[in-house]
TIMIRO-120196 format. One record per residue: residue number from 0; residue in one letter; x, y, z of N, C-alpha, C, O in turn. Coordinates in Angstrom, 1 decimal. Layout:
{NUM, "A", {X, Y, Z}, {X, Y, Z}, {X, Y, Z}, {X, Y, Z}}
...
***
This chain:
{0, "X", {10.3, -29.3, -7.2}, {11.0, -28.1, -7.6}, {12.4, -28.3, -7.0}, {12.6, -28.5, -5.8}}
{1, "X", {13.4, -28.1, -7.8}, {14.8, -28.2, -7.4}, {15.4, -26.8, -7.5}, {15.3, -26.1, -8.5}}
{2, "X", {16.1, -26.5, -6.5}, {16.8, -25.2, -6.4}, {18.3, -25.4, -6.4}, {18.8, -26.1, -5.6}}
{3, "X", {18.9, -24.9, -7.4}, {20.4, -25.1, -7.5}, {21.1, -23.9, -6.9}, {20.5, -22.9, -6.5}}
{4, "X", {22.4, -24.0, -6.7}, {23.2, -23.0, -6.1}, {23.0, -21.7, -6.9}, {23.0, -21.7, -8.2}}
{5, "X", {22.9, -20.6, -6.3}, {22.7, -19.3, -6.9}, {21.3, -18.9, -7.3}, {21.0, -17.8, -7.6}}
{6, "X", {20.4, -19.9, -7.1}, {19.0, -19.6, -7.3}, {18.3, -19.3, -6.0}, {18.6, -19.9, -5.0}}
{7, "X", {17.3, -18.5, -6.1}, {16.5, -18.3, -4.9}, {15.1, -18.6, -5.2}, {14.6, -18.5, -6.3}}
{8, "X", {14.4, -19.1, -4.2}, {13.0, -19.4, -4.3}, {12.2, -18.1, -3.9}, {12.4, -17.6, -2.9}}
{9, "X", {11.4, -17.7, -4.8}, {10.6, -16.5, -4.6}, {9.3, -16.8, -4.0}, {8.6, -17.7, -4.5}}
{10, "X", {8.9, -16.1, -3.0}, {7.6, -16.4, -2.4}, {6.5, -15.7, -3.2}, {6.6, -14.5, -3.6}}
{11, "X", {5.5, -16.4, -3.5}, {4.3, -15.7, -4.2}, {3.2, -15.5, -3.3}, {2.1, -15.1, -3.7}}
{12, "X", {3.4, -15.7, -2.0}, {2.3, -15.5, -1.0}, {2.1, -14.0, -0.8}, {3.0, -13.2, -0.8}}
{13, "X", {0.8, -13.7, -0.7}, {0.4, -12.3, -0.4}, {0.0, -12.3, 1.0}, {-0.5, -13.3, 1.6}}
{14, "X", {0.1, -11.1, 1.7}, {-0.4, -11.0, 3.0}, {-1.9, -11.2, 3.1}, {-2.6, -10.8, 2.2}}
{15, "X", {-2.3, -11.8, 4.2}, {-3.7, -12.1, 4.4}, {-4.5, -10.9, 4.6}, {-5.7, -10.8, 4.2}}
{16, "X", {-3.9, -9.9, 5.3}, {-4.7, -8.6, 5.5}, {-3.7, -7.5, 5.6}, {-2.5, -7.7, 5.8}}
{17, "X", {-4.2, -6.3, 5.4}, {-3.4, -5.1, 5.4}, {-3.4, -4.4, 6.7}, {-4.1, -4.8, 7.7}}
{18, "X", {-2.7, -3.3, 6.8}, {-2.5, -2.6, 8.1}, {-3.9, -2.0, 8.6}, {-4.1, -2.1, 9.8}}
{19, "X", {-4.8, -1.5, 7.8}, {-6.0, -1.0, 8.3}, {-6.9, -2.1, 9.0}, {-7.5, -1.9, 10.0}}
{20, "X", {-6.8, -3.3, 8.4}, {-7.5, -4.4, 9.0}, {-6.9, -4.8, 10.4}, {-7.7, -5.0, 11.4}}
{21, "X", {-5.6, -4.8, 10.5}, {-5.0, -5.1, 11.7}, {-5.3, -4.0, 12.8}, {-5.5, -4.3, 14.0}}
{22, "X", {-5.3, -2.8, 12.3}, {-5.6, -1.7, 13.3}, {-7.0, -1.8, 13.8}, {-7.2, -1.6, 15.0}}
{23, "X", {-7.9, -2.1, 13.0}, {-9.3, -2.3, 13.5}, {-9.4, -3.5, 14.4}, {-10.1, -3.4, 15.4}}
{24, "X", {-8.6, -4.5, 14.2}, {-8.6, -5.7, 15.1}, {-8.1, -5.3, 16.4}, {-8.6, -5.7, 17.5}}
{25, "X", {-7.0, -4.6, 16.4}, {-6.4, -4.1, 17.7}, {-7.3, -3.2, 18.5}, {-7.4, -3.4, 19.7}}
{26, "X", {-8.0, -2.3, 17.7}, {-8.9, -1.5, 18.4}, {-10.1, -2.3, 19.0}, {-10.5, -2.0, 20.1}}
{27, "X", {-10.6, -3.2, 18.3}, {-11.7, -4.1, 18.8}, {-11.2, -4.8, 20.0}, {-12.0, -5.0, 21.0}}
{28, "X", {-10.0, -5.4, 20.0}, {-9.5, -6.1, 21.2}, {-9.3, -5.1, 22.4}, {-9.7, -5.5, 23.5}}
{29, "X", {-8.8, -3.9, 22.1}, {-8.7, -2.9, 23.2}, {-10.1, -2.6, 23.8}, {-10.2, -2.5, 25.0}}
{30, "X", {-11.1, -2.4, 23.0}, {-12.4, -2.1, 23.5}, {-12.9, -3.3, 24.3}, {-13.6, -3.1, 25.3}}
{31, "X", {-12.7, -4.5, 23.8}, {-13.2, -5.7, 24.5}, {-12.5, -5.9, 25.8}, {-13.2, -6.2, 26.8}}
{32, "X", {-11.3, -5.6, 25.9}, {-10.5, -5.7, 27.2}, {-10.7, -4.5, 28.1}, {-10.2, -4.5, 29.2}}
{33, "X", {-11.3, -3.5, 27.6}, {-11.5, -2.3, 28.4}, {-10.2, -1.4, 28.5}, {-10.1, -0.6, 29.4}}
{34, "X", {-9.3, -1.6, 27.5}, {-8.1, -0.7, 27.5}, {-8.2, 0.2, 26.3}, {-8.8, -0.1, 25.3}}
{35, "X", {-7.5, 1.3, 26.4}, {-7.4, 2.2, 25.3}, {-6.0, 2.4, 24.9}, {-5.1, 2.5, 25.7}}
{36, "X", {-5.8, 2.5, 23.6}, {-4.4, 2.9, 23.1}, {-4.3, 4.4, 23.3}, {-5.2, 5.1, 22.9}}
{37, "X", {-3.2, 4.8, 23.8}, {-3.1, 6.3, 24.0}, {-3.0, 7.0, 22.7}, {-2.3, 6.5, 21.8}}
{38, "X", {-3.7, 8.1, 22.6}, {-3.7, 8.9, 21.3}, {-2.6, 9.9, 21.4}, {-2.4, 10.5, 22.4}}
{39, "X", {-1.8, 10.0, 20.4}, {-0.7, 10.9, 20.4}, {-1.2, 12.3, 20.5}, {-2.2, 12.7, 19.9}}
{40, "X", {-0.4, 13.2, 21.1}, {-0.7, 14.6, 21.2}, {-0.3, 15.3, 19.9}, {0.9, 15.3, 19.5}}
{41, "X", {-1.3, 15.7, 19.1}, {-1.0, 16.2, 17.8}, {-0.9, 17.8, 17.7}, {-1.0, 18.4, 16.7}}
{42, "X", {-0.7, 18.4, 18.9}, {-0.6, 19.8, 19.0}, {0.6, 20.4, 18.1}, {0.5, 21.4, 17.5}}
{43, "X", {1.7, 19.6, 18.2}, {2.8, 20.1, 17.4}, {2.6, 20.0, 15.9}, {3.1, 20.8, 15.1}}
{44, "X", {1.8, 19.0, 15.5}, {1.4, 18.9, 14.1}, {0.5, 20.1, 13.7}, {0.8, 20.7, 12.6}}
{45, "X", {-0.4, 20.4, 14.5}, {-1.3, 21.6, 14.2}, {-0.5, 22.9, 14.2}, {-0.8, 23.8, 13.4}}
{46, "X", {0.5, 23.0, 15.1}, {1.3, 24.2, 15.1}, {2.1, 24.3, 13.8}, {2.1, 25.4, 13.3}}
{47, "X", {2.6, 23.3, 13.3}, {3.3, 23.3, 12.0}, {2.3, 23.8, 10.9}, {2.7, 24.6, 10.0}}
{48, "X", {1.1, 23.3, 10.9}, {0.1, 23.7, 10.0}, {-0.2, 25.1, 10.1}, {-0.3, 25.8, 9.0}}
{49, "X", {-0.4, 25.6, 11.3}, {-0.7, 27.1, 11.5}, {0.4, 28.0, 10.9}, {0.2, 29.1, 10.5}}
{50, "X", {1.7, 27.4, 11.0}, {2.8, 28.2, 10.5}, {3.0, 28.0, 9.0}, {4.0, 28.5, 8.5}}
{51, "X", {2.2, 27.2, 8.4}, {2.3, 27.0, 6.9}, {3.3, 26.0, 6.5}, {3.8, 25.9, 5.4}}
{52, "X", {3.7, 25.1, 7.5}, {4.8, 24.1, 7.2}, {4.2, 22.7, 7.1}, {4.3, 21.9, 8.0}}
{53, "X", {3.5, 22.5, 6.0}, {2.8, 21.2, 5.8}, {3.7, 20.0, 5.8}, {3.4, 19.0, 6.4}}
{54, "X", {4.8, 20.1, 5.2}, {5.8, 19.0, 5.1}, {6.3, 18.6, 6.5}, {6.4, 17.5, 6.8}}
{55, "X", {6.6, 19.7, 7.3}, {7.0, 19.4, 8.7}, {5.9, 18.8, 9.5}, {6.1, 17.9, 10.3}}
{56, "X", {4.7, 19.2, 9.2}, {3.5, 18.6, 9.9}, {3.4, 17.1, 9.6}, {3.1, 16.3, 10.5}}
{57, "X", {3.6, 16.8, 8.3}, {3.5, 15.4, 7.9}, {4.6, 14.6, 8.6}, {4.4, 13.5, 9.0}}
{58, "X", {5.8, 15.1, 8.6}, {7.0, 14.5, 9.2}, {6.7, 14.2, 10.7}, {7.0, 13.2, 11.2}}
{59, "X", {6.2, 15.3, 11.3}, {5.9, 15.2, 12.8}, {4.8, 14.1, 13.0}, {4.9, 13.3, 14.0}}
{60, "X", {3.8, 14.1, 12.2}, {2.7, 13.1, 12.4}, {3.3, 11.7, 12.2}, {3.0, 10.8, 13.0}}
{61, "X", {4.2, 11.5, 11.2}, {4.8, 10.2, 11.0}, {5.6, 9.8, 12.2}, {5.6, 8.6, 12.7}}
{62, "X", {6.4, 10.7, 12.8}, {7.2, 10.4, 14.0}, {6.4, 10.1, 15.2}, {6.7, 9.2, 16.0}}
{63, "X", {5.2, 10.7, 15.3}, {4.4, 10.5, 16.5}, {3.6, 9.2, 16.4}, {3.3, 8.5, 17.4}}
{64, "X", {3.2, 8.9, 15.2}, {2.2, 7.7, 15.0}, {2.8, 6.5, 14.3}, {2.3, 5.4, 14.5}}
{65, "X", {3.9, 6.7, 13.6}, {4.5, 5.5, 12.9}, {3.7, 5.3, 11.6}, {3.9, 4.2, 11.0}}
{66, "X", {2.9, 6.2, 11.1}, {2.2, 6.1, 9.9}, {3.1, 6.2, 8.7}, {4.1, 6.8, 8.7}}
{67, "X", {2.6, 5.6, 7.6}, {3.4, 5.7, 6.4}, {3.0, 7.1, 5.7}, {2.2, 7.8, 6.2}}
{68, "X", {3.7, 7.4, 4.7}, {3.6, 8.7, 4.1}, {2.2, 9.0, 3.6}, {1.7, 10.1, 3.9}}
{69, "X", {1.6, 8.1, 2.9}, {0.2, 8.3, 2.4}, {-0.8, 8.6, 3.6}, {-1.6, 9.5, 3.5}}
{70, "X", {-0.7, 7.7, 4.6}, {-1.6, 7.8, 5.7}, {-1.4, 9.1, 6.4}, {-2.3, 9.8, 6.8}}
{71, "X", {-0.1, 9.5, 6.6}, {0.2, 10.8, 7.3}, {-0.3, 12.0, 6.6}, {-0.9, 12.9, 7.1}}
{72, "X", {-0.1, 12.0, 5.2}, {-0.5, 13.1, 4.4}, {-2.1, 13.3, 4.5}, {-2.6, 14.4, 4.6}}
{73, "X", {-2.8, 12.1, 4.4}, {-4.2, 12.2, 4.6}, {-4.7, 12.7, 5.9}, {-5.6, 13.5, 6.0}}
{74, "X", {-4.0, 12.2, 7.0}, {-4.4, 12.6, 8.3}, {-4.1, 14.1, 8.5}, {-4.9, 14.8, 9.2}}
{75, "X", {-3.0, 14.6, 8.0}, {-2.6, 16.0, 8.2}, {-3.6, 16.9, 7.4}, {-4.0, 17.9, 7.8}}
{76, "X", {-4.0, 16.4, 6.2}, {-5.1, 17.2, 5.4}, {-6.4, 17.2, 6.3}, {-7.0, 18.3, 6.3}}
{77, "X", {-6.7, 16.1, 6.9}, {-8.0, 16.1, 7.7}, {-7.8, 17.1, 8.9}, {-8.8, 17.8, 9.2}}
{78, "X", {-6.7, 17.1, 9.5}, {-6.4, 18.0, 10.6}, {-6.5, 19.4, 10.2}, {-7.1, 20.3, 10.9}}
{79, "X", {-6.0, 19.7, 9.0}, {-6.1, 21.1, 8.5}, {-7.5, 21.5, 8.3}, {-7.9, 22.6, 8.6}}
{80, "X", {-8.3, 20.6, 7.7}, {-9.7, 20.9, 7.5}, {-10.5, 21.1, 8.8}, {-11.3, 22.1, 8.9}}
{81, "X", {-10.2, 20.3, 9.8}, {-10.9, 20.4, 11.1}, {-10.5, 21.7, 11.8}, {-11.3, 22.2, 12.5}}
{82, "X", {-9.3, 22.2, 11.6}, {-8.9, 23.4, 12.2}, {-9.0, 24.6, 11.4}, {-8.5, 25.7, 11.7}}
{83, "X", {-9.6, 24.5, 10.2}, {-9.8, 25.6, 9.3}, {-8.5, 26.2, 8.7}, {-8.4, 27.4, 8.6}}
{84, "X", {-7.6, 25.3, 8.5}, {-6.3, 25.8, 8.0}, {-6.1, 25.5, 6.6}, {-5.0, 25.8, 6.0}}
***
């Protein structure tokens, strides 16, 4: 394959595993080593939910956990169900 000036070689490689797989691996390693990842305090997220501010709750969850939008929205929905909101 010859690449001339102005052309770029595009990678067709796909990632070997996704974020959920990596998270499970990290969790398994932490359990094996006897360490725990600190769980973020989600009280502020629940407070936003109680005040009816779901979007702010999702933003806060993302800021605390580094989750993407889809993951944060799902987690906030789950928190709302758990707290009867």
